N, C-alpha and C positions, 0 to 999 in steps of 0.2 A: 504494500500500500504506500502511496507516495505522500500525499499532503494531508495531514502531517504524519510524521512517523511517531506512533504512540509512545508515550513514556513507559508504559507497562503493557506487555502482551503475554497472555497465557493461552496456549492452544489446548483444546480439549479433544474428545473423541466424538465422531458422528458429524452430522450436518443438518442444517435447517433447510428444508425444501419449501419454497413458496408455491402454492397451488391455489385452486379455486376455493379451497376451504380456509385459506389463511385470512385471519381477521386482525384488525388493529384496534387498540384502545388507548385512551388518554383522558386525563381529567380536563375539566372545562377550561382551565387556564392555559392548556396546551392545544386548544382547538385550532388555532391558526397554524401551528407546527404540524398538527395531524393532517389538516387539509392540504398543506403544501406537500407533505410526505406522500399522500395518496396521489396527488397530481404528478409527482416525480416518478412514481412506480408504475402507474397504470398504462401510459401510452405504449411502452415497449413490451410489458408483460401481458397486457390484456386481461389482467386479473381484476375481479371486482373489489377486493380488499375492503370489505364492509367493516363498519364499526361494530364493536361488541364490548360488553362490559368486562369480559375476560378474554382479551385478544391473544392471538398467537404472538403478535409483536406489541409490546406494551411500552408506552412512553410515560415517563414519570419524573417528578421533581425530587431530588435528593438534597436536602439542605446541608449535608456534610460536604458537598462539592462546591467549588467556586462557580460564579455565575456563568462563565464560559467553559467550564470543565465538563467533561462527559465520561460516562462509563457505558460501554456496550458489552452486554453479556449474551452470547449466542450458544444455544444447545440444540440438540436434535428435536426438542419439543417446542422451542420458541425463542424469543429474544426480548430483552429488556433494554431500553435506551433511557439512561438516567442523565440528568443535568442539574446543576445547582440553580438554574433559572431557565426560562424558555430558550435562550441563546445556546446554552450548553446542550440541551436536548436536540436543538437543530443541528449542531455540529456532530452530535452522535448519529443523527440520521444521515448526515453526509458520509460518515464513516461506514454506515450500513450499506449505502449505495456503492461505495468503493469496493466493498467485499463481494459484490455481485459481479457477474460478467459485464464487461465494458458496454455491451449492447444495451444495458439498461438506460443509458443516456440518449438513446435514439427516440425520436418523437412519434414513431409509428410502430405498429405491432411487429415484433420479431418472432416469426413462427419457428417452432422446433427447438427453441432455446430452453434449456433446463436452468431454472433460477434457484441456485443453491449457495449456501454459505457454510463453510466449515465451522465447527464449534470453536469459539474463541472468546476471550475476555480482553477488551481494550480499555485502558484508562488514560486520559490525556487532558492537558490544559495548556493554554497559550502562555508564552513568556511575556508578551507585550499586549497592552490594551488597544494600542493604535496600530493596526495592521492594514496599511492603506495603499492606494494608488491614485495618483493625480492624472486626470484625463482632460486634456486640452481639446475643447470642441470649438474654440474661437478661430484658430488658424484654419482648420477644416471641420466643417459642421458634420456632426453625426446625427442622423434622424432619430427620433424617439425610439423606434423599434430596435435600433442598434445599441442605444444606451441601455435599454432593458436587457438585451442579450449580454452586454458587457457586465452588467450587474449579476446576471445568472452565473457567468463564469467566475466572477469574484467570489460568489457564495460557494461554488464548488471547491475553491481553494482557501476557504475560511478567512478571506479578507473582509474586514468589517468597516472600512472607511473609504468612501469615494470623495476625494477632493476634486470638485468639479470646477474647472477653469472656464468661466463663462464669458469673459469680456477681454478684449485685446485691441491693439491697433487695427487688426484685420477683421474684426467683427464683434458685434454685441449680440449675444445669443439668448437673452432673457427678457421677456415682456415686462416693462415697467409702465403701468397704466397712467401714472401722472405725467410721464414724459414719453409719449408714443413714438416720437421720431427716433428714439434710440434703436428701435427695431425697424421702423418704416424706412429709415435711411441707413442706420449704423449696422444693420444685419447683412448688408449686401455690398460686395466690392466688384469692380468691373473686370478684374483680372487677378492672376496669382503668379508669383514668381515660381519658376521651375528650376530646382536645383539650389545650390548654396553659393554664396559669394556675391560681391557687388556687381559683377558683370553677368550674372545669370539672367536668362531671358524670361519673358512672361508668356502665359498661354493665351491671353486675350479672351478668356472664357469667364463670364460672370459666375460668381460663387456666393452662396449665402444660405440663410435659414435661421430660425430662432424657435425657442420653446415658449408657447403660451403659458400663462400662469396655471391653466388647467393641466397642461402637459407636465409642468414642474411638480404639481401636487401628485399627479399619477406616478411619476418617477420616484419621488420621495417615499410615497406609500409603498410602492413595489419593493423598493430597497429595504424599507423597515420590516416588511414581512420576511425578509431574508437576513435580518439583523445587521443591516448595513446602514450606517449613518452617512448622509450626504452633506458634505461641508462645501458651501458655495464660495466662489471667489469672484469679487468685483475688483478689477485692477485700478489702483490709484497710487500716486498722482501722475505716474508715467504709464506707458502702454495704453494710451487713451484716445488714439486718433479716431477710432470709430465713434466714440462719444462726441468728439470735437466736430466730426463731419455732420452729426445730427444737430448739435448745439454749439456753433462756433464761439459764442460768447463765453464759453468755459475755458477757452485757451488763452495763453499769454498774448498771442498776436491777434486773436479774435477775427481771423480771416477765414473765408470758406476753404474747406479741405474735403478731399475724397477719403473714403475708407482706404486705409493703406494697403497697397498691393505687394509690398516687399516684406522680406523677413529681416529680423535683426532688431536693433534698438533705434527707435524713432525719436527725433529731437523734439517733437511737439508734446508739451506737457500741460497740465492744468495751471490756471492762474490761482492766486491765493486770496481772491476776494471772498467776502463773507457769503455772497450769493452763490458762489461755486461750492463752498463748503455745505451750504444748505441744500443745494441740488443733490449732493451725494448723501447727505443725511436722509433726504426724502427717498432716494433710491434704496438705501439700506433699511429704511422702515418697511418697504414692500418686501425686500428680501427676507427680513426677519419673520414676517408673517407667513412666508412660504416654506421656510426651512426651520424645523424645530431643533436643529443641531445646536449644541452648546457653543461651537466655534463658528465664526464667520470670517472668511478670508477677505483681506483688503489689499492684497498685493504688496506694494511698497518696494518692489525690486527694480533695478536697472532704470532709475529715473534720472535722465540727463538734467543738468542744471545750467546749461549754456543760455537758454532763453531767459531764465531768471536773472542771470548775471548781466545780460545786455539790455534788459527791459527797464526803462526808467520807473514805470509804475510799480514793478515788483521791488525795486530798490527802495522806493518810498514805502511800500508795504512792510518791508523788513524793519524800517524805523518805527512804523506804527506798532508792530508786534514786539519790538525790543529785542530783535535777534541780529546777530552780526555776521552770520555765515549763511550761504544759500542752503547748505546741508540742514541748517536748523529749521528752514521752511518746511522741508519734508517731515521732520520730527514733529513740528507744530501741527501739520495737517493730519498726520497719522494719530496724534494724541487726541485731536478733536473727534475723529471717528471712534477711537478707543473709548473716550468718555461717554459717547452716545450709546455705543453697544453695551458698555458696562451697565449703564442706567437701565437698559432693557434686559439685564440678566444674562447677557452673552459675553463671550470672550473673543477678543480680537486675535486673528491668526494671520501672520504675515511672513514673508520671506526674510532671510537673515539680514538684509540691508536695514531693516527697522532697528537693528541693534546699534546703528550709527548714532542714535540719540537715546535719550532717556525714555523708558517705556513705563506704562502703567503696570502695576503689580500683576494683573491677570493676563497680560499679553503673552501669546504663545508663538514660538518661532519655528519656522521650517528651515532647517539648516541645509542649504543646497550647495554652497561654495565649499565643498569638502565638509569637514566636521568642525571647522573653526567656530562657526556660529553656535553649534551645539555646546562646545566648551564654554564660550563666552556667556551664552544665555543661562546655562545651568549654574555657572558660578555667580551670576547676578540674580539667581532665584527665579528664573523664568522656565516654564515648561517648554519642551523641545520635541519636535518630530524630525528625525534624521532622514535626509534624502540626498546624500552627497552625489554630486554629478558624476564623479569618477567611479561610482559603483552601481548606481541604480537609475541613471538616466537612460531609459530604454529607447530613445530615439538615436542614441549613439550606435555606430556601426558594430557589427557582431564578430568581425574578424578583420584581418589585414588583406583578405582576398579582394581583388579588383571587381569581383562579381557582386559585392555587397551593394545594394541599391542606395544611391545618393549618400555616400559614406561621410558621416559627420563625426568630428572630434576623435576621441580615442576608441580603440576596439574594446568592447565590454563583452567578453565571452560568457557563456553559461557558468563556467567555473568562477570567473571574476565576480559575477552577481551573487553566486551561492555563498561567497565569502562575506557578504554584507553583515556588518556588526554595528547596530545603531548606537551603542554606548561607547563613547571615546574612552580609551584606556586610562587617560590622565585624570579622569574625574574620580573624586572620592565616592564611597558608597552613598553618602548623603546627597551629593550633587547628582549622582547617577539616577536618583529617584525622579529627577525632573525630566528624564528621557521617557516620553510616553510610548515611544515605539518608532516606527519608521514607515516609509512608503517609497514605491517606485514612481517616477514621473514620466509620463508619456506626452511629449510635445509633438504636435502634429503638422508642423510646417511641411514635412515631406511624406505625410501619410494622408493621401487624398481619397481613401476608401476604407471601409471596415475591414476588408481582407488584408490591406496593408498594415492596419493597426494590429491585426492578428499576427502578422509576420514579425513585427518588432516586439510585440509583447510576449509571445509564447515561443519556446518554453521558459524564457528568462523570468517571467512573472511567477511561474511555478517555483523557481528557486528563491525568489523574494518571499513568497508566501511561507515556504518552509523555514527560511531564516528568521522570520518574524514570529512564527508559532513555536518552533522547537528550541532546544537548548543551544547555547553558544558554541558548544563543541559539536562539530558536524563532520561527516565523512563524505566527500564528493563522490568517491567511487561507489559507495553504497547508494547515494542519491541517483547516480547515473543508471545503476541497475534497476532501481525502482521506476525511474523515469521511462524506461523502455515500455513498461506495461501501461504507465499513465498516458503515454502518447496514444494508446488505443482508445482511451477515454476521450481524449481531445479529438481524435478522428470521428468518433461517434457523435461528438458535440458539433462537428463541422468547423473546427478551428484550423485555419490555414497557417500553422506554425512554421517556423524556419527549421528545415531538416538539419540534422547534425553535420551532414556533408556539404552544406551550403545551399543557397537559394535555388528553387526550381526556376526553369526558364522564364516563367511568367512573373516571378518575384523579382527579377533583375530590372534595372533601369539603365541599359547601356547608353552611353553618350550623355547622360545627365550629370553635370559636375557636382561634386561634393565639397566638403571642407574638412578633410582629415587632418589630424595633428598627432604628435607623439605625446606620450605621458609626460615627458620632461617639459615640453612646451605648454601643455595644459596646466601642469602643476605650477609653473612659473606665473602663468596668467592668473590663476586663482589666488596665488599668494599675494600678488599685487592688489587684488580686489579686496582682500580681507585685512589689509594692514591696519585699517582704522577701527577694527573691532577686536583685534588681538593685542 
């Protein structure tokens, strides 16, 4: 079994065979898990799996287990799936599915298949509470159906946090009813850059899309049924050209702009007028109503300051605010958002650039420029989600082979990703408690379809999932052996993962330029970026 590898396994004698007489039972508080479990089992097996007061497979709460911990006990007579809370029972059900033939993941009847599980007892619990993945739908939009599918795949791998990157220079993807032009204008761009680098051409093809508020509620509810929390991100005060295209008065230059068609860091940023702050407070008010998550993402990364430096009004505004550095403007802006979210009972979540100023006590940091941000934040008493680019940026190329499509940055092999350790070794035990967990980040500049997302995400996301669930000590050879069988599950699920021997012909992008770099070049670049937080 691949994800996760159980902490304790005891193998017994005999096997449980599922047939038309098999029944399921659960207390009322597990009704949602039971309904999901039936829906997961029925399509491929064709079995009725009716509810019964004394089922063949019993779901139950065991208060002696942790909330996300489970125990799965299978004998020749039946099975008991226990968890400390509904989430733990859900993960136990996922383990139950993994013990069945991989064909159980197919969406239609599989005739002639024998559905049996050998007698076994599994006991397991996750090491981290934040086991996540960041999905960028702003660079290339993913329709609702594909987001729901992505969530299903997360659930298979016991990932429990979807960091949903919803706005960017290249597109605004969430309906804000108070400001309709954010999607009427900001959700659409006339073209897209193809490849990496300043000289890369464009395709001349319009691209866009957005999620209505009803779509968002559906996605959030669907994820919650699978014990996945959706953490939204609205980028500020940089990466905002889509918003400026809709409402130019928010910008420093206040001039008409198109939604950006290029990749990289855009010079256009927000102005610091009180009206602009209020605009985004209004946006976050609607976001908070849609997302029950404790954490709300505000971006805060890669904000250029050249326009602030050269703009007379911004320099005047600095005097009004009593700040002496342009960097302090970003700190002031982020703090205004932080105060507003805190007053609503939420916690601000931002990229590690927000450490360049003083943060409110509840602010939580995503450490992406290596783990320097994790060290700095934890030592300053802030919670951290580790997502270092040199380990878990899944848009990075997967080998040195010239066949890798649009090769970006350093190669991150499956083995590199499997070595992910969210807790920096230099933290004390007390400081390490601030590390909530980790996540992989999937940036989609070069992923223009769901099947391309599959290629970059899998099987590397399997490795991330096991690193976040299981113990710090791991054996890659053992993982590789188990992965061979797990790939048959991905096949049944229709995941177009990258094969171990390299991309298939249709997964290549010959002739499209990339932006590869060596580890030494990347490390030097990141070191220069984090000097002011270390």
